[in-house]
N, C-alpha and C positions, 0 to 999 in steps of 0.2 A: 402157363401163368409167367407172367412178368417177374423177375426176380429181383431183390434188393440188395444184393450182396455188394454191388458195387459202391454203396453209399454206407457201407459199414464203418463205423469209427469205434475201433475196440478200446474201451478203457479196461483192460484187465487187471483187476486188483485181487491178487493172490494172498490170502491170508488164511491161518489155520482154523478150521472148523471141525474139531474134534479128530483131528488127523486127515480130514478132506480139504480140498482147496475151493475157495470161492472164486469165480470169474464173472464179472458184470460186463456186459457189452452193450453198448449204446449203438443204436443204429441210426441215430440221427444225431450228429455232432453238436446242434444247435438245441436239442432238447434232451435234458437228464432226468425227466419226469413220466415221459411215457415211450413207447416203441423201445423197449430195452428187455433184458433178461438176465437173470442171475443163474450161473450154472454151478452144480456141487458136483465137483468132478472127482471120481474115483482115484486114489493114488495108491500106487504099487500094485494096481492090478488092470487087466486089460478091461475095457468097456464092453459090456455082453448086451447091454439093452438101454434104452434110456425113458425117461420118465417126465411128462409135462405135467406140472401142478400149478392151477389157477385159482387165484384167492378170490374172496368175497367181493360185493358191491362197495363202493366207498372207502375200502380199508385196504386195497391192493398195496400190499408193500411185501416184497420178495424176502428180504431180510426177517421182515415180521413173521411170515410164515415158518420161518425157522424158530421163533420164539414158540409160536402156536403148537407146532407138532414136530415130533423126532422122526417123521417120516422121511424127509430129504436125507438126513445123515445115515438112517438104518439103510436106505436103498443104495446111497454110495458105497456103503461099506459091503454090500453085496455085488459090487460090480456094476451098478446101475447108474448112469450119468442123470442127473436132474436137473430140470430146467423150469425156473418160476419166472414167468414173463409178468410186464406190464405190456397190454398190446396198444396198438396205435389209438385206439378209441379210449384210453386212459382208465383210471380208477373208477368212474362212472360208467363203465361199459354195461352194455345191456346183455351181452353173453351171446345170444341166439341171433342178432342183427349181423347183416352182410359185412359190415365194417369189422366186426370183430372176428367173425369167421375167416375172412380173408386174411387179416393180420395173423391169427393162429396158424393158418395153412402155411403162410410164408415163413414164420419162424420156424415151424417143425422142418421144413424142407431144407430151411438154412442151416440149422443145427445138424440135421443128418448130412449134410455136405460137407460142414465145417469140421466136424468130428469124425468124417469117415465112416458114417454109421450104416452104410448101405447094408441091407440084408439083416440088420440088427432089429429086433423086435421094439415097437413103440407102445407103450403105456400112457394113458391120460387119466388125471383126476382133477376134481376140483372141489371147492367149497362153496355153496350157496349159488350165487350167479356164476362162479366158475364152474359149478357142477351142471349147471344149465348148459354154459358153453362147451363143456367137452362131450356131453351128449349130443348135443346138436351137430357138432363136429363128427362124431362117428357115424351118425346118419348120412350127413353130407359125403362123407368119406366113401362109403358105400354106393349112394345115389349116384354120384358124379364121378366115381372110379378114381379116386387120387391116388397119386403116386405113394404116398405112405398112409398106410390105414393102421389103425390102433389094434393091437392084438387083444387088448382088455380094457375097459374104462370102469371107473368107480365116481361116484358123486356123492358129496357129504351133503345131506339136507338142501337139496336145490329145489329151488320153483320150477316146474317143468310145464305146467298148463297154464297160459297167460289168459284164457277165458276164465278159470277158477280163481285166478289170482285177482284179475280184474273184478270181478263179481263180489268176491269176499272183501276187497278193500273198500269197494263202495258200500258194503253193509257195515263195515266198522264205522265209515263216517256217518252213515244213517243212525247207528245206535249210540254214537259217542256226543258228549258235550262239545260244541263247536271248538271251544277253547282248549280241549284236552285230546285233540287228534294228534297221533304221531305224525311229525312232518314227513317222515319216510314214505307214510301211507298216501298223502296228498300228492306228493312228488312222484310216486310210482303211477298213480291214476293219470296223472297228465303225461308222463312218459310212455306208458302203454298206450296210450291214444295216439301219441305222437309216432312211436315205432310201427305201429298197427295200421295208421291212417284211419283212425276211428275206433268204434267200439264193438264189442260182440254182436250188438244189435245191427251195425250198419256196414261192419268188414268182418264177419266172422272168418272167411276163405283167409286172410291175411293172419288171422289168430292161427289158424290151423297150419299155414305155411311157416309160421314163425316160432312155434312152439314145439319143442321136443316131444311133447305127448299133449294130446288133447282127448279128454274124457268124451265128450260130445262128438268127436269126428268118428264116425261110424265106419269110414273107409280105413282107418289106421294108416294113414299114408305115411307118418313119420315114422312110427315103430316097426313097419315092415321092413326098414332097411337095416334093423337091429336083431333080425331072428337068428344069425349066425355069429353074433358079437356077445362074447361075455361081458355081462353088466352087473355091477355091484353097486346098489343104492343103499346108503347108511343113514339112518333116521333116529332120533330120541323123541318120541311123541309124550313128552312129559306135559300132558293135559292139565294137571293140576298147577303147574307152574305157569303155563301159558294163561290159564284163566284167572289166576290171581295175581300175576305180575303185569299182563297186559290187558286182560279182558277179552282175550281171544278163545276161539273153540275149535273143534275139529275142521270146520269149514274155512278156516283161516290157514292153520299150519299146513305145512308142504307135505306131511305124510300121506295125505289123501291122495296127492299125486302119485307118490312112491308105490303105495300098494296097488292102486290101480293099474299103473303102467306095467309093474313087474308081473301081475296077475294075467294081464293080455299078452304080454311076451311069453309068458309058460304056456299059456292056451295055443299061441302060434306056434309052438315047439320049440322055444329057446330053453333048453335045460340049464345053460350056464347063466341065465338071469336070476338074480337072489336079492331079497331085500333083509337087510340086517337092521334089527331094531335094538338099541340099547336102554340103558336106565341109569342115571346118576353118573354118566359119563362127562357131560358137556360143563367144561370149566373154561374160561378165558384168561389168558396169562397177558401182562403180569397181573398178578393179585389174586389167582386163582379164583375168579368171580364165576359164580354159578350163572350158566346160560346154556340150555339145550342145543342151541342153534350155534355149534362151536366146531372147530377142526378136531378138538379132542374126541369126539364120539368116533371118530375112526381110529382104531387101534393100530399103530404102525406095522407091528408084527403081523397081525391077522391080514392085513391088505397087501402086504408085501408077499407073504406066503401064498395068497390067493392068486394075484397077479401072475407070480413066477410059475405058478402051476398050471396056467391056461395054455 
């Protein structure tokens, strides 16, 4: 694969972060908004592994992740280099698309080379679309025999099945007053049609290829690549909150994807595929605003203990 190390413009910003060092690297000197990564570098100890964390759709902010979760700081304290990227495809990335996947693969290989991490374990995790992205990466890493494969993967409330997501979004529009539909819903309907070159009725094979998991794909083509990969999916299915605050039901929230995928992986023989469900853990900062779709449902200590035990 063509490397992009030659065009690196490193703007290393060393600042204290609870005893850690933050280093921001820009891969395009003409663009400070995409194609970059923030590294949380362990200080005073050797790097024993590295962890990529990907943020959600439309809110991608590497330093913002440090506000939402203590996971990067906790990992760095345990000798794990943490990398929080904004991919070439930007903050509105689709996660499972070819452009995002290529960018993530390039960054992982670049970081491994720049920090001399050959032979060190890679862990990857993400929130929302970031979770979609890392699960798809883990599948492709096995399918296409990537040079660097993840030792373990975790995903925080990710959409996984684009057929389910599309059909539920269309149902929300049908059930809602035209002037009260969440703009993200109508945006995602159009975005999915664009990425998949059609709808589930006209291009279902594209949905199967582009989704990390597909309930209706009886061949299980995507998840068969994860039979030997430790995978933790974390969800807070607070259905009462979703119904009262958004008018959504179980067909809309991502937990249906999570339970179905983990169940199938376990039936395929993956004894290290687990679903973690939480209650009253979802809050967004600043302001400590209640929302079950949040980084905070992933307990940093639980996640790190699980990752390092694989």
